[in-house]
C-alpha positions in Angstrom: -10.1 88.5 -336.0 -7.7 91.0 -337.6 -8.3 94.1 -335.6 -7.8 94.6 -331.9 -10.9 94.4 -329.7 -11.1 97.1 -326.9 -12.1 95.9 -323.5 -13.5 97.8 -320.5 -13.1 96.0 -317.1 -15.8 97.0 -314.5 -16.2 96.0 -310.9 -12.6 95.1 -310.1 -10.8 97.4 -307.6 -7.3 98.6 -308.3 -4.7 96.1 -307.1 -3.4 92.6 -307.8 -6.7 91.1 -309.0 -7.1 93.8 -311.6 -3.7 93.5 -312.9 -3.9 89.6 -313.2 -7.2 90.1 -315.1 -5.8 92.9 -317.3 -2.6 90.8 -318.1 -4.7 87.7 -318.7 -6.9 89.5 -321.3 -4.0 91.3 -323.0 -1.9 88.1 -323.2 -4.0 87.6 -326.4 -2.8 90.3 -328.8 -6.3 90.7 -330.2 -7.6 92.3 -327.0 -6.5 95.5 -325.3 -7.9 96.8 -322.0 -8.5 100.5 -322.6 -10.0 101.3 -319.3 -11.3 100.1 -316.0 -13.6 101.3 -313.3 -14.8 100.0 -310.1 -17.6 102.7 -309.7 -20.6 102.1 -312.0 -21.1 105.7 -312.9 -17.5 106.1 -313.9 -17.8 102.8 -315.9 -20.7 104.1 -317.9 -19.0 107.4 -318.6 -15.9 105.5 -319.8 -18.2 103.2 -321.9 -20.0 106.2 -323.6 -16.7 107.9 -324.4 -14.6 104.9 -325.4 -17.3 102.6 -327.0 -15.5 99.5 -326.1 -16.0 96.3 -328.0 -16.4 94.2 -324.9 -17.1 95.0 -321.3 -15.9 92.4 -318.7 -18.4 93.1 -315.7 -17.5 91.4 -312.4 -20.6 90.7 -310.4 -20.6 91.2 -306.6 -20.5 88.0 -304.5 -23.9 86.7 -303.6 -25.7 88.2 -306.5 -28.3 85.9 -307.9 -29.7 88.2 -310.5 -28.4 91.5 -312.0 -31.9 92.8 -311.4 -31.2 92.6 -307.7 -28.3 95.2 -308.0 -29.5 98.5 -309.6 -25.9 99.7 -310.4 -24.9 96.4 -312.0 -28.1 96.5 -314.0 -27.5 100.1 -315.0 -23.9 99.2 -316.3 -25.2 96.2 -318.1 -28.0 98.0 -319.9 -25.8 100.9 -320.5 -23.2 99.1 -322.4 -25.8 96.9 -324.2 -27.5 100.0 -325.2 -24.6 101.6 -327.0 -24.6 102.1 -330.8 -23.5 99.4 -331.7 -24.2 97.4 -328.5 -21.1 96.3 -326.7 -20.4 92.7 -325.9 -20.5 91.7 -322.3 -18.7 89.1 -320.3 -20.3 88.6 -316.8 -17.8 87.3 -314.3 -19.5 85.6 -311.3 -17.6 84.7 -308.2 -20.1 81.8 -307.6 -19.0 78.1 -307.9 -22.4 77.8 -309.5 -23.7 80.4 -312.1 -27.1 81.6 -310.8 -29.9 80.6 -313.4 -31.1 84.2 -313.5 -27.5 85.3 -314.7 -27.0 82.4 -317.1 -30.4 83.2 -318.7 -28.9 86.5 -320.0 -26.4 84.7 -322.2 -26.6 85.5 -326.0 -24.1 83.7 -328.2 -21.7 86.2 -329.5 -23.0 89.1 -327.4 -23.3 88.2 -323.6 -21.4 85.4 -322.0 -21.2 84.3 -318.3 -17.9 82.9 -316.9 -16.8 82.1 -313.4 -14.1 84.2 -311.8 -10.7 82.5 -312.2 -11.7 80.5 -315.3 -9.3 82.1 -317.6 -10.0 79.6 -320.4 -13.7 80.4 -320.3 -13.0 84.0 -320.2 -10.8 83.8 -323.4 -13.3 81.7 -325.1 -16.0 84.3 -324.3 -13.9 87.2 -325.6 -12.9 85.4 -328.8 -16.6 84.5 -329.4 -17.7 88.1 -329.0 -14.7 89.4 -330.9 -15.3 87.2 -333.9 -19.0 88.0 -334.0 -18.2 91.8 -333.8 -15.4 91.5 -336.4 -17.7 89.7 -338.9 -20.6 92.1 -338.5 -20.9 95.5 -340.2 -22.5 97.9 -337.6 -23.6 100.1 -340.4 -25.8 97.4 -341.9 -27.6 96.6 -338.5 -31.2 97.6 -338.2 
C-alpha cells in the first residue's frame, strides 16, 4: 500500500476514547483519520463530502443486528453506497460478536472487530486498504 488511506470514525464521542482510537489508527503511516462524527447525520454528510476509503463505525452496546438501529443502518448503507463504496470496520463492544453482525463481513470490504482489539482493527484496516489500493475504481462495473 503506497498511498494514505483516509478514515472516518463514527459513533465515538469526543474525549479520551476517540483520541486513543485516532492515535491507534494513525500510528500506522498508511492511515489518516480525516474526520469523526458521533451523530449519524453528520457522519453521512462527512462521508459524502470526504469520500473516505474506510469508515470505522462503533456499534452501540447491546446491539445484536445493525437492522435493529435505524441510524447505524443508515450510516452503514450510506458509506457502502458511495461511489466507489467505502470499506467499513464495525467495532462491537460485545465480548461475543453477534451472529447478525458477523454475517455482514466481506473480505476486503466489511470487517467486524471487538472494541479494544487494536491488532484486529489494524488487520482489518490493512486488508481493506490493500484491497482498495489494488482495485481501479474506474474499472468497477
